[in-house]
N, C-alpha and C positions, 0 to 999 in steps of 0.2 A: 549307610548317608544317602540324605535325599540329595539328587540333584537336581539342580535348577535349569543350569547353562551347561552345552556340552563341554566348556572348558574345566569346568568343576570336575568333570571324570580326570584328565592329566593333573590337576593338584591334588587331588587323591593318589593317583598311583605314584607322585613325586613324595608324597607322605609315606605311602608303603615301602615303596620299593627304590629310592632315588639314584640307587647306581646298576637299577636293572636295564640291561640293552633292549630299547623301545624300538629300535628301527635300523637295518643295512640296507643300504642299496647298491653294495658293490663296491663303492669308493671309500664307505666309510659305515661306522657304525657309531650310535648316538645314546648316550644315558639317559633316563626319563627327567631328571633334575637337568641336564647340560640341554635337551630339546625344551623343556620350559624356559629355560633362561633365554636360549635363542627366539623363540615365539614372544617372549615378552619385548626382545628388541627390539623386533620388528612391529610391536604393538604402540610402543613408544613413538617409533617414527613416523606410523600413521597418526595417531593422538595429537600430535605438535601440529600437523596439518588443519586441526580443527574438524574433523570428519566425524560423525554418526549416523549409524542405519544409514549407511550408503555402500553402493557395490565397490567393490575392490577387485579388481583384474588381477589374475595369477600368471603370469605369461612365462613357465619356465618348465626346463624337462622333468621327469619324473623323477623325482629325488629327494631328499631326506629336506633339503631346503623347501621344497613345493609345500610339503606337509608342515615346516614350522612357520611358514608363510600363512597357512589354512588356517593353525592356531591365533598367530599373530593376529590376523585378521578379527577371530573373534574375540580375541580379549581387548581388542579395541571399541567394539561396540559396532561392529560392522560386519558386511557380510561380504563372502567372497564368489568368484566366478573362475574356474580354472579354464585356461583356455588350450589346449593342445600347440606344440611349437611346431608340428610339421601340418599344421592345419593350413588350407588354402587359403591366400589373405585376403580373397573375395569374402569368404566365409565370417572371417576373425572381423571385417569392416561391418558386419550384418550385425555382429554380435555386440561390437560397439554400438554401431547406431539405435540399438535396444537400449544398453545398459545405459551410454552416456556417463563412463565411468569418471570420476575424478581422479583416481590412482590408479596407476598399474607397478606392479611390483613384479620386477623381470630381474636378470643379473649381467653381468657384461658382457657375456656370449650374445644375447638377444636384444640390448638394449638398443641397437640401431635402425634393428627393424621395427620396435615400437617407438620410436622417434619417428617414424613415416607414418604413423597412424594419430598420434598425440604429440601435445608440446611437452618439451623438457621439463616443465615445473609440475606435469601431471605423473613424473616417473619416479620412481624410489626404486634404486639399482641396489639391491641386497649385500653386494659386498663390500658397499660404502657406509652401510648402517654401522655405527660406533655402539659399543656397549653401555649400558644405561648405568646410572649410579643407582642406588636403594632408593632414593626419594621420590627419583622417577617410577621406580616399580609403585611407590604409594599410590601416584595417580591411577594406576589404574584398580587398586581396589577402590577406588572412589567412582570409577569407570563398571566396575562390576556392579554395584549397585542400583545403577542407572539401566543396565538390560531388564529385559523382561524375557522370560519363559517363549512369550508369544513373539519374539524379534526374528526375523530372519536370521539364520546360519547361513543359508547359502543358495546358488542359484545354477543350476546345470542344465544344459542347453539340449534339445533333442531335436532331432529332424521336423520341418513344417513344409506341411502342402505347398505354399506358396511361393515357396524358396527361401522364406525370413525364418531361421531354427525358432524355436520355444525355449522360453526359458524358463524352467519349472521351478518356483519358492517355496523351500523348506525351511521351517519355524525349528530354534532349537529343542522346542516343546516335541516339534515329531521325530526331531533326530532320537532324542533319549527315550520314547515312547518306544521306537522302534530297538534301541542298544540295547533295551533292558530285556524287551523279548529274544532278540537274538543270542544274550549272552547267557539267557536261564535256559531256551529250550537248546541248545547245543552246546552246555556248559563250557564256553569261554572262560578259563581262568589266567592265572600266573605261570602255569605248568603248558600253555598254550605256545605253540611255535606255525604261526601263520606264512603259507606261501603266496604272496600276493600277484595275482597275472594281469588284472584290467587295470585298464588305466585311468586316473584319476578324475577324469572329466566324467567318467561313465559312473552311474548308481551302484553298481556291484563293490566298488571301493568303498563306498560307506559303510560296507559291514568291514570288509576287512580295516579300515583307519579307528572307526570309534568301537568296535570289537575288540582289539592291539588297547587303545587307550582306557577304556573302561574296566578293564580285567586286568591291567597290568602285565598284558602278552609281550609277546615280540612277532614285530613282523618284517620277511623279507620282502625287498623289492625284485622280483625274478628278473633278470635282465631280459629284456624283449627275443635279442638273438638265439638265447638257448632253446625256444620253442620253435626255431628252424632246426635243433639238434636234438631230437629226444632222448637218445642216450644221456646226452651230456647233462639235460636238463633233470634227468633223474638222477643222476649223480650229484645233480646242485641239491636235489630234496636230499637225499640219503645222508650227504656230509652233514648239512643243517638240523637232520633230524627234524624235518619239518613234517608236523604232526596234523595239519589242518589246511586245506585247501577248496577254495571256493572260487571256480572257475565258470568259465562259458564252455557251452558243449564241445564247441568249434576245437579246443584248446583240449579238451580230454579225446575226442574221437581222432586229433591230428596224430598224439600219443599212441593210440591203440593201434590205428592204420597203418601206421609205420613201424609197427611190430615191434617198437621199443619194451613194452611191457612184459616182464620176466627176464629183462637181460640187466637188471640192477636190484639189488633189494630195496623196496621202498615199502617195506612192514610198518618203519616207523607213520606210516598216515593212518589216521585213523579214524579221521572224518572227511569225506568227500561230498560237497557241496556244490551245487550246480545250477543255474539260473540264465535266462538271457535270449533262450530258443530251446525247441523242442532236444531233449536227448534221446538220441536214436539208442535203442534196446540192443541192438547188437552189438554197438561199441562199450554200454553199461554192462553188459554181462562181462565183456572182455575184462573190465577193470574190476570189478564182483570177484571174478574168477583169481585176479592175482592177489585183493583183498578181502578174503571171506567173512573178515572181522572188522571190519572197517563200518561204520555207519555213513549211507550213503542215504542223500533228501534231494528232493528236486524242489529247489525254491521257486518263486513264482510272482512276479508282479511289474509294474511299471514305475519310471521315477516318480510319477504322482505319489505312489504311496512311499515314499522315501526310496525304500528299494523293493519293498517285498509286500506282498497281501496274504499271499496262500502259502501253504508246506505241504509236503510230504515224504515223511521217514519211510524210505523203503524195506518192507516187511517181509515182502515175498517174492515168489518167481515170476519173471516175464519173460515171454517167448517174443520172436523177435518182430511178431508183427504185431504187437501190443501196444499202447502208448503210455507211458509211465503218468500218474495221475498227477495234476497240481493240488490235490487235497484241501485240507480246510484251512479256514482263516486264520490267522496268527490273531493271538492274545489283544484285546481289544479292537479287532477290526470284525466287520461282518461282509462277509460277500454275498451279496444280491444277485439273483439270477432272474431277470426279465424277459418278458418275450415283448415282441413287437406292439401291444398293448399296456405296455408298462407296468403287466401286471408278474408276479410270481410263477416260473414255471410249472408246468404239471409234469407228471414221472416220463420219462423218455424225448422230453421237449428240451430243444435245444434252446439257449438263449445268451445274452449280454451279461458280461460279468460287471457288476458295479458293487463299488467299496463304501463305506463309511467307518469311521472310526480315527483316531489320535495319529496314524501313520499320514493322515492327508494333508497333501500340498495346497498351499492358498490360491493357487491357478497360476498362472501365466506373465511373466514378468512385462508389465507395460502392453500389454495385451487381452483388454477386458473382453472382445469379442469371442474370441477363442477360448477364454477362461468360463464365460458363459453359456457356452455351447456344451461345454464336457462337466462342469461343476456344477450342478444343478439341484433344484429341490427334489427331495426322496419322495419320489410320485405314491409312496406308500404310506405317507404321512402328511396329511393336509390339517394337522393342530397347530405345528409351530415350524419355525425355519431349522432344517436339516441337510446339509448339503452332501452329496453323493458325488464321486466319481465315476464318469463311464468310461469304462476302458477299451470298449471299443473289440476285446477279447470276446469271441464265440465260445462256449463252452456248455458241456451237457454230463448230466448224471450215466454212470455205466451200469450195466447189470450189479454188480457189488455195490454200489451207492457210493462208487467213487467220483470225483471232480474231474473230468479230461478237458482239454485244450484241443478247440477243434479250427480254432484260425483266426481272420480277422473280418471283421464289418465291412472295414472300408478300403482303402489301398497303402493302408499301412502294413508294415510284414516285420519279421525278426529276423534279420540277417548277421551272422557271426556275432552274435550278441549284441548287438544293436537295431533299435527301434529305428524304422526309417519310413518316412512318406514316399511311396512311389513319385506320390507328383512334385516333390521337390527337384526328385531327377527330372522329372519330364518337365520340369521350369529350364532347368539348365539347359538341356540338350536343345529346347526350343529357342535358346539365344545362339546356339551355334550356327554359323553362317552357313548357307546351304541346306538346312535342313526346313523342310516343311511341314512335315508333322511326326509326331511320335507318340509311342503309347510304353510303357514298363510293366512288364508281369515279372512275379516271382513263381520259380519251380522251387515247391518245396521238397520233392523229394531229393534233386539234385542241389538245394543251395546255391540256387542261382538267380542272378537278377538278369534279365534278358530284355532288350530293348529293342523293339519292332520301329522302324521310321521309314518316311519316304525323301527323297530329295537328292541334290546332285552334290553329294558329300562323301569321302571315303569314310569307312569307319575308323583307320587310324586319324583322322583327323578330328573326330567326337572324342573320342578317347582323350587326346591330345588337351581338347578344349574343356572337357572335365576336369581333368588333373588338378585347373587352375582353378575351381569353383568349389569341385566336391571331395571331400575326404576319401581316402582309397576306398574304404569299407564299401562306399555309395557308389562306386563306377560300377557300369554293367559286366556280368562277365561274361555275357554274347550279344553281339549286335547282329539283326536281320535286317537287311536293306530289303522294303515292298516296292513294287510299281505304283500299288495305290494301296492305301487304308480302307479296312473293310468297314462297313458302319450298319449300325441294326435300323429298326424300323421307327425308333427314335430322334434318328440322325447322331448318333452318338459313335464311338468308334467301338465296334464291337469284341471287347475284352473278353467274351467268352470263345468265339470262334477264334481268335488268336492263342486262347489257351490248349483249345481243341488241337489247332494246328501244331503244337508244341507234343502235344501228347501222342500224337501221329507219329511223331519223328522217330 
């Protein structure tokens, strides 16, 4: 069956397996048929507001209700943005300022907070949505005809160097192209049982959610607190016979480092996929030893490519001092490695990973300047318009002709599975009373964000202030107070000298 819109996946699964469990979140489980009805009830509530092709904010915890809201927005012909309920108010306000949403979907638990940001008539409390009658569902059939596969499905926000988060715009067409690839490549099917780890505002969740719906699989939303108790986490996996996990390496390393592996039988796991940051080989080998027959794959890509642009299925042994390759381009994508002269790199030369193909985002919402900076004309093609995305990731082919990730070309990092602009942290630190100057670096080996600063303010005061404006994963792990900031010959802060001081400690 040819899929045109993301909601077609859900309709197809309802036809195939109406009574099969689609999702479970710890509080309840829901069948595909009931999931569709709840989603359509939400869609009707939105359609009654006469909105089409507008952003709809979903402000909910990570629950089944959040998922039904996503599909409800899509059925209505609009596009969604997920906002973490634990996100600082200042950051939420910046996202609202960019989106200017006319509707926010929330529940009775969070409605008072949302009322501080928007007028009451812009808020839909999902607890109060009444069940629709069949004639109202017919309205959605007409709405379906108006939606194009090139229309926007969602906007996910990533870090921005100016302190303003960037909203990545992804279409139905890109989601479907990516979902078809990931489903076929890793054989997602009705027997797949997926253990979701990543937040819904993070692009990795796109794989979990849409692979589930497209293949009529079942997805368990693993309670966040279980990742603090790895043995209980493994018990949870074993009891539910979860056979597929797609986690950030930090989560996999946590289980390995706390020596939980081997304490519970998790042989039910047949696929271990990971992405978001480099996977240390030492901890990878610990997982491989416990699950020798499982498929392991390193997936690589930014939010701007829906989720992934390159992948590497591990089929050989790796020593602890090696890097796991990021592999080949996904189907219908091309990875182009360009040097500083915008030419393809020569053998043994490193360059910037650039991507073209069906997975590409349209750009950044309400931010044409940043869009035009990284979504550019392919310099290898001067005959017609062809957009590539410059990822900012520096890569190189190793002696085996495997593509290896080396790092970033700018001040962007990958930390705890999140892509972060160090400039955004620096902007927030600069706003702290008493801070004169500051500079952030990232220690890759120790996976720590290091803040250097000058001024008459204590570290505790800086951290407390940052907690009001930045999510937890962006808070510096170490803070170093300096008498004065070092400068290079160009009069800029000497980051290389600061980095060297870290290496000497």
